[in-house]
C-alpha positions in Angstrom: 0.5 -6.8 -5.7 1.8 -3.9 -3.8 1.1 -0.4 -5.0 2.8 0.1 -8.7 6.2 1.8 -8.5 5.7 3.6 -5.1 9.1 5.2 -5.3 8.0 7.0 -8.5 5.9 9.7 -6.6 8.9 10.4 -4.0 8.9 14.2 -3.9 5.5 14.6 -5.5 2.7 16.1 -3.4 0.3 13.9 -1.6 -3.0 15.5 -2.9 -6.5 15.0 -1.8 -5.5 12.7 1.1 -5.3 15.1 4.2 -8.4 13.7 5.9 -7.3 10.0 5.3 -3.7 10.9 6.4 -4.8 12.4 9.7 -7.3 9.3 10.3 -4.5 6.9 9.7 -1.9 8.8 11.9 -4.5 9.2 14.7 -5.3 5.4 14.5 -1.6 4.5 14.6 -1.0 6.6 17.7 -4.0 5.2 19.4 -3.2 1.6 18.5 -6.5 1.3 16.6 -6.8 -1.1 13.6 -7.7 0.3 9.9 -8.4 -1.1 6.6 -7.0 1.0 3.8 -8.7 0.3 0.6 -8.4 1.5 -2.9 -7.4 0.3 -6.5 -3.9 -0.2 -7.5 -2.1 3.3 -7.9 -4.7 5.0 -5.6 -1.7 5.6 -3.2 -2.2 3.2 -0.4 1.5 2.5 0.1 2.3 6.3 -0.2 -0.2 7.2 2.3 1.0 4.3 4.6 4.6 5.6 4.4 3.6 9.1 5.1 1.6 8.0 8.2 4.4 5.9 9.6 6.9 8.5 9.3 4.6 10.9 11.4 4.4 8.6 14.3 7.0 6.9 16.4 4.8 4.1 17.4 6.5 0.7 16.8 5.3 -1.5 13.9 6.1 -4.6 11.8 5.5 -4.1 7.9 5.0 -7.0 5.7 3.7 -7.8 2.3 0.8 -10.3 2.3 2.2 -13.9 2.5 0.9 -16.8 0.5 0.2 -19.0 3.5 -0.1 -18.7 7.3 3.5 -20.2 7.9 5.1 -17.5 5.8 3.3 -14.8 7.7 4.5 -16.2 11.0 8.0 -16.4 9.8 7.9 -12.8 8.5 6.2 -11.5 11.8 8.8 -13.3 14.0 11.5 -11.9 11.9 10.2 -8.3 12.1 9.8 -8.7 15.9 13.4 -10.1 16.2 12.4 -13.5 17.6 14.8 -16.6 17.5 14.4 -20.2 17.6 16.5 -22.0 20.2 15.6 -25.4 18.5 15.9 -24.7 14.8 18.7 -23.1 12.8 16.3 -21.0 11.0 12.9 -19.5 11.7 11.5 -21.0 8.4 12.4 -24.4 9.9 10.4 -23.7 12.9 7.0 -25.2 13.4 3.9 -22.9 13.0 2.9 -23.7 16.6 6.1 -22.7 17.9 6.3 -19.4 15.8 2.9 -18.4 17.1 4.1 -18.7 20.6 7.1 -16.7 20.0 5.2 -13.9 18.1 2.4 -13.8 20.8 5.2 -13.5 23.6 7.2 -10.7 21.8 3.9 -8.7 21.1 3.0 -9.2 24.9 6.3 -8.0 25.8 6.3 -5.0 23.5 2.7 -4.4 21.6 3.1 -3.2 18.1 1.2 -2.5 15.0 1.1 -5.3 12.5 1.1 -3.8 9.0 0.1 -6.0 6.1 0.0 -4.8 2.5 -2.3 -6.2 -0.3 -4.2 -8.6 1.7 -6.2 -11.1 -0.2 -8.0 -14.4 0.1 -7.2 -14.8 3.7 -7.7 -18.4 4.8 -9.4 -19.5 8.0 -6.2 -20.2 9.9 -4.7 -16.8 9.0 -8.0 -15.1 10.1 -8.0 -16.8 13.4 -4.5 -15.8 14.2 -4.9 -12.2 13.2 -8.0 -12.2 15.1 -5.9 -12.8 18.3 -3.5 -10.1 17.1 -6.4 -7.8 16.5 -7.7 -8.2 20.1 -4.2 -8.2 21.7 -3.8 -5.3 24.4 -1.8 -2.6 22.8 -1.7 -4.1 19.5 -3.5 -3.3 16.2 -3.8 -4.2 12.5 -3.3 -1.9 9.5 -4.2 -3.7 6.3 -4.3 -2.5 2.8 -6.5 -4.2 -0.1 -7.8 -3.2 -3.3 -11.4 -3.6 -1.7 -13.1 -5.4 1.1 -14.4 -8.1 -1.1 -10.8 -9.3 -1.7 -10.1 -10.1 2.0 -11.2 -13.5 2.0 -12.1 -14.8 5.7 -10.4 -11.6 7.0 -13.5 -9.5 6.1 -15.2 -11.2 9.2 -12.5 -9.3 11.3 -12.2 -5.9 9.5 -16.0 -5.5 8.8 -16.6 -2.2 10.6 -16.9 0.7 8.1 -15.7 3.1 10.7 -12.2 1.2 10.4 -12.0 1.6 6.8 -10.2 4.5 5.0 -11.3 4.3 1.1 -9.1 6.3 -1.2 -11.2 7.9 -3.8 -10.0 9.3 -7.1 -8.3 12.6 -7.0 -10.3 15.8 -8.2 -9.9 17.1 -11.5 -8.1 20.0 -10.0 -5.8 17.9 -8.0 -5.2 15.4 -10.9 -4.1 18.3 -13.2 -1.8 19.6 -10.4 -0.3 16.3 -10.0 0.3 16.0 -13.8 2.0 19.3 -13.9 4.4 18.4 -10.9 5.2 14.9 -12.4 5.7 16.2 -16.0 8.1 18.8 -14.4 9.9 15.9 -12.4 10.4 13.8 -15.6 11.6 16.6 -17.8 8.7 16.7 -20.1 8.5 20.6 -20.6 10.2 20.5 -23.9 7.5 18.3 -25.4 3.9 19.2 -26.7 1.9 18.5 -23.5 -1.5 19.9 -24.4 -3.0 16.8 -26.1 -0.9 14.5 -23.8 -2.2 16.3 -20.6 -5.8 15.8 -21.8 -5.3 12.2 -22.7 -3.6 11.3 -19.3 -6.3 12.9 -17.2 -9.1 11.4 -19.0 -7.5 7.8 -19.0 -6.2 8.0 -15.4 -9.6 9.0 -14.0 -8.0 10.4 -11.0 -5.7 7.6 -10.2 -2.5 9.2 -8.9 -0.1 6.2 -9.6 -1.3 6.1 -13.3 -0.8 9.7 -13.8 2.8 9.5 -12.4 3.5 6.4 -14.3 2.3 7.7 -17.8 4.7 10.8 -17.1 7.5 8.7 -16.2 7.2 6.5 -19.4 6.8 9.7 -21.4 10.3 10.7 -20.7 11.7 7.6 -22.4 12.9 7.9 -25.9 10.8 5.1 -27.3 7.4 6.9 -26.4 8.5 10.1 -28.1 8.3 11.3 -31.7 10.2 14.4 -31.8 8.0 16.8 -29.5 5.0 14.5 -29.7 4.2 11.7 -27.1 3.0 8.4 -28.6 0.1 8.0 -26.2 -1.3 4.7 -27.3 1.7 2.3 -26.6 2.6 4.3 -23.5 -1.0 3.7 -22.1 -1.0 0.0 -22.9 2.3 -0.4 -21.0 1.1 1.7 -18.1 -1.9 -0.6 -17.8 0.3 -3.8 -17.5 1.7 -2.2 -14.3 -1.7 -1.9 -12.9 -2.9 -5.5 -13.3 -4.0 -7.0 -10.0 
């Protein structure tokens, strides 16, 4: 599952991520592979978007596919490949797709970005291994943790390639709450108790902080100036089930 509601934090500050952002931007510019880890809501998608905007390096961005053929189709589409024998790339054989993708990457090397990688099968691992070692190409993969990668963990095993997103500090979590509560127009409500509950429950997870503020702006979670926290919290957690 991609990061929950990444558009919700648009316009909000990217806090406690300066080092991680610089690391990812430098890797993209140097065509070096990276594994970006952190629980849902930790900001992997937001960090990735910020880094991609800061570099002009060519890339192909995809959500993690269920099978290798789907990966090959998405990659071929992203690379602008076309088949002379089939009316659709989806009707093209996996072997033919592999050849097209490799040829396109040889002609113009790129970074392949895969979001929410999990349970990679051996065939997918072997194909991505070729991309990983292709001259001028690199892989940027996001995942909740290294243990969820399946066979891909044999490729992205080096701790020096991992960017692990830690929880926000208490200071930055509170700052994000203030920014998000302002964005969603909560200033007229009683925020003292709500703020404390949000910061305690979120444990530094920026996505959860933003989501709880967003939900609090809805009438069904309000009782005059009071915010009904328990149903709001339950509904927040449903957006963060992996």
